[in-house]
N, C-alpha and C positions, 0 to 999 in steps of 0.2 A: 556398525552403529546405524540406527534409524535416522534418516534425514527428514527434517521437519520444515514446514512452511507455516508462517503465521500471517493471516489476512485480516487486517483492520479495515472494515468497510466492505464486508461481503454483501452479495446481493446480485440480482439479475443484471447482466451486462458485464462490465470489465472485471469486477471482483470474482464472480464465479467462473467465468471463462479463463481467467488467468490462473486461478487455483487449479482448474482442471488441466490446463496446459502443463503446469509444473508437475502435477501428478503423473501425467503421461511421459514425463522425462526422468522419472526415477525418484521423485519426492514421495516418501512412504507415509508420512503423517501430515495432515493438513488440519489446522485449527482455524475455523471461520468465526469472526466476531462481527456483530452488528447489534442494533437495538431491538430489531424485530425477531424475537425468539421463535415465534410460530413459523415465520418464513424460513428461518435458519434450518429448522428441523424438517419441515415439509417440502421445501423446494431447493434451498442452497446445498445442503449436505448431500441429498440424492443426486443432484446434478454433478457434483464433483466426484462422487463415488463411481459414477459411470465411466469416468476417464481411465481408470485402472482398477482391475479387480482386486489388487493387493493393497490399495491405499486405505488408510484409516482416516476417518473424518470425524472431528469433534467440533462442537459449537459452544460458544460462550456469548452471553449478553454483555455489551459494553455501551455506555453512553459517553462518547468522547468529549462532549461539552461539559460533563461533570468531572472536572479535573481531580477532585478529591477522591473519587471512586476508582480511579485508574490503578493506583498501586495495588489494591486488593485483587483486581483482575489480572495484573501481571503476576502476582503470587499464584493465582490459579493456573495461569499459563505455565509457570515454572513447574508446578506439580504435574500438569498434563504431559509435559515434555521431559520429565526427569529421566536422565540417562540417555537422552537423544541429542542429536546435533541439530539445533535450530539454525538452519543454513540461510534462510531467506525470511526477511520481514517485509511484507508488502502492505503499504499504506494507501488506501483508496477512499478516503472519506472526504466528502464535500456536500454542500447544499446549494442547489441552483434555485434561486428565488428572485425573479425579475422585480424591479421596483423603479420608481422615479428616482433620478440621480440624487435629488435632495430630499427624498422621502423615506430614506432608510432609517429606521430607529437605531440609535446608538447601541441599544441592547442586542439587536440582531447582529450588528458588526462584531460586537464582543463575543457573541455565541459562535459566529463563524470563525473568529480568530482562535477561540478555545478548541473548536472541533478540528480544524485543519492544521494548526500550527503549534499551539501550546501543548495539545495532546501528543502530537508527533514528537515534540521535544522531550516530554516525559518518557515516551516509549524509547526514543533514541538513547537517553541516559541509561535506561535499563538494558537495552540490547546491544549497543555498540561494543561495550567491553566484552560481552559474551562472543560477539562475532570476531573480535580481535583475537580472543583466546582460541577460538575455533580455527582460525587461520594458522596459528602457531602449532596446533596439535594435529592438524590434518591438511596438508598442502594440496590434496586432490580436490578439496571442496572449494566453493566459491561463495564466501559469506557476503551477504548483500542486504542493504536497506534500500528498497525501491519505492518510489513515491509517484503517484499519478499527479500530473500538473497539466498545464495548457499553455496557450498563446497569451493568456490574459496579463501576465506580468509585463510583457512588452507592448501589448496591444489591447488595453482595457476596453471593456464594453460599458458605457455609462449606465445602461439598465441593469448591469450586473456589478455595480460599484463594490458591494461588500465582497463578493467572490473574487473580483479582480484584486482588491486590496490584500486579502489574506493569501491568495495564491502567489502574489509578489513576495510577501513575507516568507511564505513556505519555501519558495525557490531560493531565496537568499540564504535561508538556514541550511538547506540541503547542499547548497554550493559550499558553505563553510564546512559541513561534514565531509564532503568530497575532498576538499583541500587538506583537511586535518587528518583524515584516516585512511586515505588511499595507500599510503606507504606501509601501513600496518595490515594491508590485505583486505580491507573492507570496502566494498563497492557501494558507495552512496550515489544513487542516480535518480534522475527524473524522467518519467515517461510522459512526454508532452503531447497531448491530443489537441491538434489545431482545428477545432471546430466541434460541432455537435456529433456525438456518437450515436449511431442507429444501425440496426441489423441490415437495413437495405443499402447502406453505403458500400462502395467498392473497397475502400481502405479503412475508413473510420467506422469499423464495425467491431463488436466485441471479440470475435474469433481472430481476426487479423491482428488486432492490438495485442491479444494474449500471446499469439505466436511470436510477434516481434519483441514483446517483453521478455519472453524466455530466451530468445536469441541475444538480447541485450545482456541478460544475466550470464549467459554462457561465456561471454567475452571477459567476464570478471572486471577487475579494475581497469583493464585496457579499454573497456567500453566507454569510459569517460563519464561526464556528468549527464549529458542529454541524449535521449532518444526522441526524435521528433517524428510524429506521425501525422500526415495530412493527406487529403484527397489530391 
């Protein structure tokens, strides 16, 4: 059976590098999702395709802040992966927008909450039962819902008030998933990047983060909730 990876929040950096790392480890079908369809087709898909000659890469547009549109995208994903084993769902969506601590519009906080947390909840409702069923049908696979997070839940940055808030909510939710579904074989985990990610960093660079994310996945539920990455 074809093993598939779904990436919500594809793009240059962690998203594409992690997708490529999974492709190099035997994932045969990668679906990349983001808002920017031009970049998805011209940059993101070719980057992942280079990781393995046999990998199939598809792209779909999604606006995670538009919660009402997500179910139709999930239906498209089901059609794209029909007959395949969706083994990993990788959620990598966030917006970094510095602001004065009391200058953030409530609408912006609401949009960030929809994008990083409420959208993730809708996706989890759809995919966690499928991941549970996969664990029952094929014990050799490692069903996982992996989410990029950071140090912000425990060490908020005032200038990133909105992101700090929603990342705390996101962490809480994934922790609940981990506690609720680990016994049924689903690895719900957080990949926590403690600082700014940049290609020139020794550790906090997209390539190293991707490699460690794959190692985290390979541990299965024994990997626990947190993978912490810092310089």
